[in-house]
C-alpha positions in Angstrom: 79.3 75.0 62.8 81.6 78.0 63.5 85.3 77.9 64.2 86.6 77.9 68.2 88.8 81.0 68.5 91.6 80.5 71.5 92.5 83.6 73.1 96.0 83.5 75.6 96.5 85.9 77.3 100.6 86.6 78.4 101.4 88.3 81.7 104.1 91.2 80.4 105.7 94.1 82.5 103.8 97.6 81.3 106.9 99.5 79.6 107.2 103.3 79.2 108.4 104.3 75.6 109.1 107.9 74.0 108.1 109.7 71.1 110.0 108.0 68.1 110.1 109.2 65.1 112.1 106.9 62.3 115.3 105.2 62.5 118.5 107.0 61.9 121.6 104.8 62.4 120.2 102.0 63.6 118.8 103.9 66.1 115.3 105.2 67.3 114.7 108.7 66.4 113.0 110.6 69.1 111.5 114.3 68.6 114.5 115.0 71.1 117.5 113.3 69.3 118.9 109.9 69.4 121.2 108.1 71.6 125.0 109.2 70.7 128.2 107.6 70.4 130.4 107.4 73.2 133.5 108.2 70.8 131.9 111.6 69.7 130.9 113.4 72.9 131.3 117.1 72.3 131.4 117.6 76.0 129.6 116.2 79.4 127.4 118.1 81.8 127.1 116.6 85.1 123.9 116.6 86.6 122.5 115.8 90.6 119.9 114.0 92.1 118.9 115.6 95.3 116.7 115.3 98.3 116.5 118.3 100.4 116.0 118.6 103.9 112.0 120.4 103.8 111.2 117.0 101.6 111.8 118.8 98.1 113.9 116.9 95.4 115.5 118.7 92.4 117.9 118.3 90.2 120.8 120.1 89.9 121.0 122.2 87.4 117.4 122.9 87.0 118.2 123.8 83.5 120.2 122.7 81.0 121.8 123.9 77.0 122.8 122.2 74.4 123.2 122.7 70.7 121.5 120.7 67.5 124.2 118.6 66.8 126.0 118.2 69.7 126.7 114.8 71.9 126.5 114.8 75.4 127.2 112.6 78.1 124.9 113.6 80.5 126.3 112.0 83.9 124.3 111.7 87.2 125.2 111.3 90.9 121.8 110.0 92.9 123.1 112.1 95.9 119.6 110.8 97.7 118.4 108.2 100.0 115.8 106.7 97.0 115.8 105.9 93.5 115.4 108.8 91.2 114.9 108.7 87.3 115.8 110.9 84.7 113.6 111.3 81.3 113.9 113.9 78.3 111.4 114.3 76.4 108.8 116.7 74.6 106.6 117.8 77.6 103.2 115.9 76.7 105.9 112.9 76.2 106.9 113.6 79.8 103.3 114.3 81.0 102.5 111.1 79.1 105.1 109.4 81.0 104.0 110.6 84.3 100.5 109.5 84.0 101.7 106.4 83.3 103.8 105.9 86.3 101.1 107.1 88.5 99.0 104.2 87.1 101.9 101.4 87.1 104.1 102.3 89.8 106.2 99.1 89.1 106.3 100.3 85.3 110.0 99.0 83.6 111.5 101.5 81.2 112.9 100.6 78.1 113.6 104.4 76.8 116.8 105.3 75.6 116.2 108.6 76.9 115.9 107.9 80.8 118.0 106.2 83.4 116.7 105.0 86.3 119.5 105.4 89.7 119.7 103.9 92.8 120.5 105.8 96.0 124.3 107.1 96.0 124.4 105.7 92.8 126.0 107.2 89.0 125.1 106.5 85.7 124.8 108.2 82.2 123.3 108.5 79.2 124.8 109.8 75.8 122.8 111.7 73.4 123.1 113.5 70.2 120.3 116.1 70.2 118.9 116.9 66.6 116.0 119.5 66.7 116.0 122.8 68.7 113.6 123.5 70.6 112.6 123.6 74.3 112.4 120.0 76.1 111.4 118.8 79.4 113.6 116.5 81.8 111.8 114.7 85.3 112.2 112.6 88.1 108.6 110.2 86.9 108.8 108.0 90.0 105.3 108.6 91.7 105.5 111.9 93.9 108.5 112.9 92.9 108.1 115.4 89.9 105.1 116.9 92.2 108.3 117.4 94.9 109.9 119.7 92.5 112.5 116.9 91.0 111.9 118.5 87.4 113.8 120.9 85.0 114.0 122.6 81.4 116.1 121.7 78.4 116.6 123.7 75.9 118.4 122.8 72.3 119.4 126.1 70.3 119.6 125.9 66.4 123.2 126.7 67.2 
């Protein structure tokens, strides 16, 4: 007689996660870096989330440059009437995340490299950029990326 195996399925929200490459200082490190400490911020970069009259959406600025090892406070203001998010990662990870959001538009985020902000809201991410290279940032709420809500992030070697 074969033993019976019971399977129990639990409903859980889909979680979006970034590309991790290890643990450093108690935080998971990603290719783009790791969460920073507010007390060690080198500078603040203000980023607006905009909806334009022509129907397009954008970040202001659309490109950001930081130095490897720099800890930056990314301070966001959603100036629009819709929720927006900011996700930063490698191009490949941003595109994977975008595809996931299109399949599961109610996806909850568990990423330290992302933030969702409601209309007229504010928020911030404190981040230490550890690897030089070209990265992307985007709003991946379905449709927003395609309406122009994306940008580039350059981490220089110093």
